[in-house]
C-alpha positions in Angstrom: 18.7 6.9 14.7 17.9 4.4 11.9 18.5 5.6 8.4 17.1 2.8 6.3 14.2 3.6 4.0 11.7 2.2 6.6 12.8 4.5 9.4 14.3 7.6 8.1 14.1 10.7 10.4 10.9 10.4 12.4 8.2 12.4 10.5 10.4 12.9 7.5 8.3 13.3 4.3 10.8 11.1 2.4 10.3 8.1 4.6 8.6 5.2 2.8 6.8 4.2 6.0 5.7 6.3 8.9 7.4 4.5 11.8 5.0 6.1 14.4 2.0 4.8 12.6 3.4 1.3 12.0 4.7 1.2 15.5 1.3 2.1 16.9 -0.3 -0.8 14.9 2.3 -3.2 16.1 2.2 -2.1 19.7 -1.5 -2.7 19.9 -1.5 -6.1 18.2 -1.7 -9.3 20.2 -0.7 -12.5 18.5 -4.0 -12.9 16.7 -4.0 -9.2 15.6 -0.4 -9.6 14.4 -1.6 -12.6 12.2 -4.4 -10.4 10.8 -1.9 -7.6 10.1 0.4 -10.0 8.4 -2.4 -11.1 6.1 -3.4 -7.5 5.4 0.3 -6.7 4.4 0.4 -9.8 2.2 -2.8 -8.8 0.5 -1.7 -5.2 0.2 1.6 -6.3 -1.5 0.0 -9.0 -3.7 -0.4 -6.6 -6.6 -4.1 -7.3 -7.1 -5.2 -3.9 -6.1 -2.6 -2.2 -8.4 -3.8 -4.6 -11.2 -7.4 -3.5 -10.6 -6.3 0.1 -10.7 -4.4 -0.3 -14.0 -7.2 -2.4 -15.6 -9.9 0.1 -14.7 -7.8 3.1 -15.8 -7.1 1.4 -19.1 -10.9 0.9 -19.7 -12.0 4.2 -18.2 -14.1 2.3 -15.6 -14.3 5.3 -13.4 -16.4 3.7 -10.6 -14.1 0.8 -10.2 -11.0 3.0 -10.4 -12.4 5.4 -7.8 -13.1 2.5 -5.4 -9.8 0.8 -5.9 -7.8 4.0 -5.5 -9.8 4.7 -2.3 -9.1 1.3 -1.0 -5.4 1.7 -1.7 -5.4 5.1 -0.1 -7.1 3.8 3.1 -4.9 0.7 3.4 -1.8 2.8 2.8 -2.7 5.3 5.4 -3.4 2.5 7.9 0.0 0.9 7.3 1.8 4.2 7.4 2.7 4.4 3.7 1.9 8.1 3.5 3.3 8.7 0.0 1.2 5.9 -1.5 -1.9 7.2 0.4 -1.3 10.7 -1.0 -0.8 9.6 -4.6 -3.8 7.1 -4.4 -5.9 10.1 -3.1 -4.9 12.1 -6.1 -5.8 9.1 -8.3 -9.2 8.8 -6.6 -9.9 12.5 -7.3 -8.8 12.0 -10.9 -11.2 9.1 -11.3 -14.1 11.1 -9.8 -13.3 13.9 -12.4 -12.9 11.3 -15.2 -9.5 12.9 -15.8 -7.7 10.3 -18.0 -4.5 12.5 -18.4 -4.0 12.7 -14.7 -4.7 9.0 -14.2 -2.0 8.2 -16.8 0.4 10.5 -15.0 -0.3 9.1 -11.6 -0.3 5.3 -12.4 3.5 4.9 -12.7 4.0 6.9 -9.5 1.4 4.8 -7.7 3.0 1.6 -8.8 6.6 2.7 -7.9 5.6 4.0 -4.5 3.6 0.9 -3.7 6.5 -1.3 -4.6 8.8 0.7 -2.3 6.3 0.6 0.5 5.9 -3.2 0.1 9.7 -3.7 0.2 9.9 -1.6 3.3 7.1 -3.6 4.9 8.8 -6.9 4.0 12.0 -5.6 5.6 10.2 -4.9 8.8 11.3 -7.8 11.1 7.7 -8.6 12.3 6.6 -9.0 8.6 9.5 -11.5 7.8 9.7 -11.4 4.0 9.5 -15.2 3.6 6.4 -15.3 5.7 4.7 -12.5 3.7 5.6 -14.2 0.4 4.2 -17.5 1.7 1.0 -15.8 2.9 0.7 -14.2 -0.6 0.8 -17.6 -2.1 -1.9 -18.8 0.3 -4.1 -15.8 -0.6 -3.6 -16.5 -4.3 -4.8 -20.1 -3.8 -7.8 -19.2 -1.8 -9.1 -16.6 -4.3 
């Protein structure tokens, strides 16, 4: 049984990534789908969504914050980053409620869990860290 942060005990709540969820995505992906998944991971880990969350929270732009938190929640759930999805869901609820104190409390947790999830994704052999970094650069140039 693997014990690294990516694959701690199956179903463990302290695992950074849900290996069953990620495994299901990878099992179903053909070569083209794998390329799309790599681009999704590069975009997810680019920091742009977290930047949008932090900017909108700082300016109390509740609509943008709600949408960005929802997007982070959805992407995280899809990639098996359950902790990020859970915290992003709380952040989304705080944005709907215009709860600045909760947003301030959740922002650092969101950022730290997202960073852990991205490191775990980059350590997954199929997402080769150098490839993901190169794809991030390509995304930055195209936007």
